[in-house]
N, C-alpha and C positions, 0 to 999 in steps of 0.2 A: 097375576094378582091373587089368583085363587091359592097358589102355594103359600103366599104370605098369610092369607087368612087361616089356612090350616096350621101354619107355624104359630100364629097368635093363639089359636084354640089350644094347641098342644102346650104352649107355655103357660097359658091360663090354668089348664088342668093341673100342670106340675106345681104351680104356685099354690093352687087351691088345696091340693092334697097335702103338700108339705106344711102349709100354714094352718090347715084345719086340724091337723094332728097335734100341733103345739100352739103357737101364738096365732091368734085369729085376727091380727091387725092387717094382714095382707089379703084377706078374703075380698074386700071391695075392689081392690086392684085386679085380682084374678077374674072377678065377674066382669069388670069393665073390659079387660083384654079379651075375654070370651065373646062379649057382645060385639066388639070391634071386628074380631076375626070372623064371627058368624055373618056380620053384615058384609064383609069383604067377599066371603064365599058366595053369598046370595047374589050380590051385584055381579060377580064374575059369571055365575051360572046364567043369570038373565041375559047378560051381554052376549055370552056365547050362543045362547038359544036364539037371540035376536039376529045375530050374525049368520047363524045357520039357516034361519028362515029366509033371510034376504038373499042368500046364495041360491036357495032352491027355486026362487021366483023367477 
């Protein structure tokens, strides 16, 4: 799931850079994709940390 999050972040940055240079209509979409990707990465990291803590116990 973390890979998908990084994919969304990369796609969002690509859309943001290309749209910000020209037509600014896609900026909200890129911000939304960035937030979704960031949330996916954070959830994955927390889940991996929780799984790692339970294995150590």
